[in-house]
C-alpha positions as CSV (number, residue, x, y, z in Angstrom):
1,M,-292.1,23.0,15.8
2,R,-292.9,23.6,12.1
3,S,-290.8,24.9,9.3
4,E,-292.7,28.3,9.5
5,D,-291.3,28.7,13.0
6,I,-287.8,27.9,11.9
7,A,-288.2,30.6,9.1
8,K,-289.3,33.2,11.6
9,L,-286.5,32.5,14.1
10,A,-283.9,32.5,11.3
11,G,-285.4,35.6,9.6
12,V,-285.9,33.9,6.3
13,S,-288.8,32.7,4.2
14,R,-290.3,29.3,4.5
15,S,-289.1,28.4,1.0
16,T,-285.6,29.2,2.0
17,V,-285.9,26.8,5.0
18,S,-287.2,24.2,2.5
19,R,-284.2,24.7,0.2
20,V,-281.8,24.3,3.1
21,I,-283.5,21.1,4.3
22,N,-283.5,19.6,0.8
23,N,-279.9,20.7,0.2
24,Y,-280.5,22.9,-2.8
25,P,-277.3,24.6,-4.0
26,N,-278.9,28.1,-4.6
27,V,-278.7,29.2,-0.9
28,P,-276.0,31.6,0.2
29,P,-273.6,30.0,2.7
30,T,-274.4,32.6,5.5
31,T,-278.1,32.0,5.1
32,R,-277.7,28.2,5.1
33,D,-275.6,28.4,8.3
34,K,-278.1,30.6,10.0
35,V,-281.0,28.2,9.2
36,L,-279.0,25.1,10.2
37,K,-278.1,26.7,13.5
38,V,-281.7,27.3,14.4
39,I,-282.6,23.7,13.2
40,E,-279.9,22.3,15.5
41,Q,-280.8,24.4,18.5
42,H,-284.5,23.4,18.3
43,Q,-283.8,19.8,17.1
44,Y,-286.2,20.2,14.2
45,Q,-287.0,17.1,12.2
46,P,-288.7,17.6,8.8
47,N,-291.8,15.4,8.2
48,S,-290.8,12.4,6.1
49,Y,-294.2,12.1,4.5
50,A,-294.0,15.8,3.4
51,R,-290.6,15.1,2.0
52,A,-292.0,12.2,0.0
53,L,-294.8,14.4,-1.4
54,A,-292.2,16.9,-2.4
55,G,-290.4,14.2,-4.4
56,K,-287.6,13.8,-1.8
57,G,-286.6,10.4,-0.3
58,T,-287.9,9.2,3.1
59,N,-284.6,7.4,4.0
60,T,-286.7,4.3,4.6
61,I,-286.4,1.0,2.8
62,G,-288.9,-1.8,3.0
63,L,-288.0,-5.4,3.9
64,F,-290.7,-7.8,2.7
65,V,-290.3,-11.4,4.0
66,V,-292.3,-13.9,1.9
67,S,-293.3,-16.9,3.9
68,T,-296.6,-18.2,2.5
69,A,-296.0,-21.7,3.8
70,E,-296.0,-20.4,7.4
71,K,-299.4,-18.7,7.3
72,T,-301.0,-21.3,9.5
73,A,-297.8,-22.6,11.1
74,G,-296.7,-21.8,14.6
75,N,-293.1,-21.1,13.4
76,R,-293.3,-17.4,12.3
77,I,-290.4,-15.6,10.8
78,Y,-288.9,-14.3,14.1
79,Q,-288.4,-17.9,15.2
80,N,-287.0,-19.0,11.8
81,N,-283.3,-19.7,11.7
82,Y,-283.1,-18.4,8.1
83,F,-285.3,-15.3,8.2
84,A,-284.5,-13.9,11.6
85,P,-280.8,-13.3,10.9
86,F,-281.8,-11.6,7.7
87,V,-284.1,-9.2,9.4
88,E,-281.5,-8.4,12.1
89,S,-278.7,-7.8,9.6
90,V,-280.8,-5.7,7.2
91,V,-281.8,-3.4,10.1
92,D,-278.3,-3.0,11.4
93,T,-276.8,-2.3,8.0
94,A,-279.5,0.1,7.0
95,N,-279.2,2.0,10.3
96,S,-275.5,2.4,9.8
97,L,-276.2,4.0,6.4
98,G,-278.7,6.4,7.9
99,Y,-281.8,4.5,6.7
100,Y,-284.8,3.2,8.5
101,V,-286.4,-0.2,7.7
102,L,-290.1,-0.9,7.4
103,I,-290.7,-4.6,7.8
104,H,-293.7,-6.6,6.4
105,T,-294.3,-10.3,6.3
106,L,-296.2,-11.7,3.3
107,Y,-298.2,-14.8,4.3
108,A,-300.5,-14.9,1.3
109,L,-300.5,-13.9,-2.4
110,E,-302.7,-10.9,-1.7
111,D,-300.2,-9.6,0.8
112,Y,-298.0,-8.5,-2.1
113,Q,-300.3,-5.4,-2.2
114,K,-298.4,-4.2,0.8
115,V,-295.3,-3.8,-1.3
116,K,-297.2,-2.0,-4.1
117,Q,-298.9,0.3,-1.6
118,A,-295.7,1.2,0.2
119,C,-294.0,2.1,-3.1
120,L,-297.0,4.1,-4.5
121,Q,-297.6,6.0,-1.3
122,K,-293.9,6.9,-1.2
123,R,-293.5,5.4,2.3
124,I,-290.3,3.7,1.2
125,D,-287.5,4.6,-1.2
126,G,-286.9,1.0,-2.2
127,A,-287.6,-2.6,-1.3
128,I,-285.8,-5.8,-0.4
129,M,-287.7,-9.0,-0.9
130,V,-286.6,-12.4,0.5
131,G,-288.2,-15.8,0.1
132,T,-290.2,-14.9,-3.0
133,R,-291.7,-17.9,-4.8
134,K,-292.0,-18.4,-8.5
135,Q,-294.6,-15.8,-9.3
136,V,-293.3,-14.0,-12.3
137,E,-296.5,-11.9,-12.9
138,V,-296.3,-10.5,-9.3
139,I,-292.6,-9.6,-9.8
140,R,-293.5,-8.1,-13.2
141,E,-296.1,-5.8,-11.5
142,L,-293.7,-4.7,-8.8
143,V,-290.8,-4.1,-11.2
144,S,-293.1,-1.9,-13.3
145,L,-293.5,0.5,-10.4
146,E,-290.0,1.6,-11.2
147,A,-289.0,1.8,-7.5
148,P,-285.7,0.2,-6.6
149,I,-286.1,-3.5,-5.7
150,V,-283.7,-6.1,-4.6
151,L,-284.7,-9.8,-4.8
152,I,-283.0,-12.3,-2.6
153,D,-283.3,-16.0,-3.6
154,Y,-284.8,-15.6,-7.1
155,D,-284.1,-17.3,-10.4
156,I,-281.9,-14.9,-12.5
157,G,-282.8,-16.8,-15.6
158,E,-286.5,-16.2,-15.1
159,I,-285.8,-12.5,-14.6
160,I,-283.8,-12.2,-17.8
161,G,-286.0,-14.5,-19.8
162,N,-289.1,-12.3,-18.9
163,R,-287.2,-9.1,-19.7
164,L,-287.4,-7.9,-16.1
165,D,-283.7,-7.1,-15.9
166,R,-284.5,-3.4,-15.6
167,S,-282.2,-0.7,-14.2
168,N,-284.2,-0.6,-10.9
169,V,-283.7,-4.3,-10.2
170,S,-281.0,-6.4,-8.5
171,V,-280.9,-10.1,-7.6
172,I,-278.8,-11.6,-4.8
173,N,-278.4,-15.4,-4.4
174,S,-276.3,-18.0,-2.7
175,K,-274.8,-20.8,-4.8
176,D,-277.3,-23.3,-3.4
177,Y,-276.9,-25.8,-6.3
178,D,-273.1,-26.1,-5.8
179,G,-273.5,-26.3,-2.0
180,A,-276.1,-29.1,-2.3
181,V,-273.8,-31.0,-4.7
182,E,-271.0,-30.8,-2.2
183,A,-273.3,-32.1,0.6
184,V,-274.5,-35.1,-1.3
185,E,-271.0,-35.9,-2.7
186,H,-269.8,-35.8,0.9
187,L,-272.3,-38.5,1.9
188,I,-271.3,-40.7,-1.1
189,T,-267.6,-40.2,-0.2
190,L,-268.5,-41.6,3.2
191,G,-269.8,-44.7,1.6
192,H,-273.6,-44.0,1.6
193,R,-275.5,-45.3,-1.3
194,K,-279.1,-45.0,0.0
195,I,-279.6,-41.3,0.5
196,G,-282.9,-39.6,1.2
197,M,-283.9,-36.0,1.1
198,I,-286.2,-33.8,3.2
199,N,-287.3,-31.3,0.7
200,G,-287.9,-27.6,1.0
201,S,-290.5,-25.9,-1.2
202,V,-289.5,-26.6,-4.8
203,N,-291.6,-23.5,-5.7
204,T,-288.8,-21.3,-4.4
205,F,-285.5,-20.9,-6.2
206,S,-283.4,-22.2,-3.4
207,G,-285.7,-25.2,-2.8
208,S,-285.7,-26.1,-6.4
209,E,-281.9,-25.8,-6.7
210,R,-281.2,-28.0,-3.7
211,Y,-283.5,-30.7,-5.0
212,K,-282.1,-30.6,-8.5
213,A,-278.6,-31.0,-7.1
214,Y,-279.7,-34.0,-5.0
215,E,-281.2,-35.7,-8.1
216,S,-278.2,-34.8,-10.3
217,V,-275.6,-36.2,-8.0
218,L,-277.4,-39.5,-7.4
219,Q,-277.9,-39.9,-11.2
220,S,-274.3,-39.1,-11.9
221,H,-273.2,-41.9,-9.6
222,G,-275.8,-44.4,-10.9
223,L,-277.6,-44.4,-7.5
224,P,-281.4,-45.0,-7.3
225,I,-283.8,-42.1,-6.5
226,E,-286.3,-43.9,-4.2
227,P,-289.6,-42.0,-4.0
228,H,-290.2,-43.0,-0.4
229,Y,-286.8,-41.6,0.6
230,I,-288.0,-38.1,-0.5
231,L,-290.0,-36.3,2.2
232,N,-291.8,-33.0,1.7
233,G,-290.9,-30.7,4.6
234,E,-291.7,-27.4,2.9
235,F,-288.8,-25.8,4.9
236,L,-290.9,-26.2,8.0
237,K,-289.7,-28.0,11.2
238,Q,-293.2,-29.3,12.1
239,N,-293.8,-30.7,8.6
240,A,-290.4,-32.4,8.5
241,Y,-291.0,-34.0,11.9
242,H,-294.3,-35.5,10.8
243,E,-292.8,-36.7,7.5
244,V,-289.9,-38.5,9.3
245,K,-292.2,-40.0,11.9
246,G,-294.5,-41.2,9.1
247,L,-291.6,-43.0,7.3
248,L,-290.4,-44.6,10.5
249,A,-293.9,-45.8,11.4
250,S,-294.5,-47.2,7.9
251,G,-291.9,-50.0,8.4
252,Q,-290.3,-49.3,5.0
253,E,-286.6,-49.7,4.4
254,L,-284.7,-46.6,5.6
255,P,-281.9,-44.8,3.8
256,T,-278.5,-44.6,5.6
257,A,-278.4,-40.9,5.3
258,F,-280.6,-37.8,4.8
259,F,-279.8,-34.5,3.0
260,T,-282.2,-31.9,4.4
261,A,-282.9,-28.6,2.6
262,N,-282.5,-26.5,5.8
263,D,-281.3,-26.8,9.4
264,D,-284.7,-26.5,11.0
265,M,-285.8,-29.7,9.2
266,A,-282.6,-31.4,10.2
267,A,-283.4,-30.6,13.8
268,A,-286.8,-32.1,13.3
269,A,-285.3,-35.2,11.9
270,Y,-283.0,-35.5,14.9
271,E,-286.0,-35.3,17.2
272,A,-288.0,-37.9,15.3
273,F,-285.2,-40.4,14.9
274,K,-284.3,-40.2,18.6
275,E,-287.9,-40.8,19.6
276,F,-287.7,-44.1,17.6
277,G,-284.4,-45.1,19.3
278,F,-282.1,-44.2,16.4
279,S,-278.7,-42.7,17.1
280,I,-277.1,-40.0,15.0
281,P,-274.7,-40.6,13.2
282,N,-274.4,-44.3,14.2
283,D,-277.7,-45.3,12.7
284,I,-278.4,-42.5,10.4
285,S,-276.3,-39.6,9.0
286,I,-277.8,-36.2,8.4
287,V,-276.6,-33.1,6.5
288,G,-278.4,-29.8,6.8
289,F,-278.4,-26.5,4.9
290,D,-278.1,-22.9,6.2
291,D,-275.5,-23.2,9.0
292,G,-277.6,-21.1,11.4
293,P,-277.1,-21.0,15.2
294,I,-279.0,-24.2,15.6
295,A,-276.4,-26.2,13.7
296,T,-273.9,-26.0,16.6
297,Q,-276.5,-26.3,19.3
298,L,-277.6,-29.8,18.1
299,A,-276.0,-32.9,19.6
300,P,-274.1,-34.1,17.6
301,K,-273.2,-30.9,15.9
302,L,-274.7,-30.7,12.4
303,T,-272.8,-31.0,9.2
304,T,-274.4,-28.4,7.0
305,V,-274.0,-26.1,4.0
306,Q,-273.4,-22.5,5.0
307,V,-275.6,-19.9,3.4
308,P,-273.8,-16.5,3.9
309,I,-276.9,-14.8,5.3
310,Y,-275.0,-11.7,6.7
311,D,-273.0,-11.1,3.5
312,M,-276.2,-11.4,1.4
313,S,-278.3,-9.1,3.6
314,K,-275.6,-6.5,3.8
315,E,-275.1,-6.6,0.0
316,A,-278.9,-6.2,-0.4
317,V,-279.0,-3.1,1.7
318,H,-276.0,-1.5,0.0
319,K,-277.5,-2.4,-3.4
320,V,-281.0,-1.0,-2.7
321,V,-279.4,2.2,-1.2
322,A,-277.2,2.6,-4.3
323,L,-280.3,2.2,-6.5
324,C,-282.2,4.7,-4.3
325,E,-279.4,7.3,-4.5
326,Q,-278.8,6.5,-8.2
327,T,-275.2,5.7,-7.8
328,V,-276.0,2.4,-9.5
329,T,-278.2,2.6,-12.6
330,A,-278.1,-0.8,-14.2
331,F,-279.5,-4.3,-13.5
332,S,-277.0,-6.4,-11.5
333,T,-276.7,-9.8,-9.9
334,V,-274.5,-11.3,-7.1
335,S,-274.2,-15.0,-6.1
336,F,-272.3,-15.9,-2.9
337,P,-270.5,-19.2,-2.3
338,A,-272.3,-21.8,-0.1
339,P,-269.5,-24.1,1.3
340,L,-270.1,-27.4,3.2
341,I,-269.2,-27.2,6.9
342,V,-268.3,-30.7,8.2
343,R,-269.1,-31.5,11.8
344,D,-270.3,-34.6,13.6
345,S,-273.6,-35.7,12.2
346,C,-272.3,-38.1,9.5
347,R,-270.2,-41.2,9.7
348,Q,-268.2,-43.4,7.4
349,L,-269.9,-46.6,6.4
């Protein structure tokens, strides 16, 4: 059924139907009620693309998950213990507010065009981006489109320093540096002095913050930063597994503990150490980061830093909707605490 049909049944003009659908104030109450009754009886739904062309919202937000490291990996976002809960929570929260979610995964730099096209073609009212790497020129281009955009896990200092703190932008982070400091301090408190790290991608804000904290804590305690104790996992389970196996096969001296930049890599370390006959935590202590479902599924249960994924994703949806509906008209930032959750994967020396 088209709007012309609704107009005929209600005995009004097509333009009156349009004014009712778009909630214009200059429609008499009796006329509005008559049109709405016909719409309800015939379950009419206005075309969202037509609404966009008319300058009205589509009630759709875009969720863009940036995972360029996973382009050739078997571990796609729906298997990722960090991204998967984000997607689930964003969709649930948006639906509760009457919004749909268009989901895209960006596996390469050129995939950012998906964001630009969705905004320019008015297929979405605003965008949420998670996992963005340090690519300020890309962000500058997206911000210049003037569509509402919420960045999750991005350097606020870089945004402000490049004058991208516009009224259509919001940034949401977790306090990864503080959480990583607490994790490494926990290992030192337990008596560990030879502490390794399985790194995430230092080209992301979270990866960089977690590594900086690791370095800073060791330096503040006068402990050595041994290059062969630092493994490059890129946040990927498969990479971490091969890095740990390589260290074990090399015959080099091992640290007594590892701080890993996410739980997936901690799980990979569990697997590799056990294959070589090492017991956790008796032979090696491990701390993770994220506190996803896998943390309590591992044996022993993983001590890890909790990233408040659901709080962050819900805040992102509320923020982008507020920007879309113009109830918020200024640049804003939010950083959520990331506490250490102590379980069974570390021991006192």
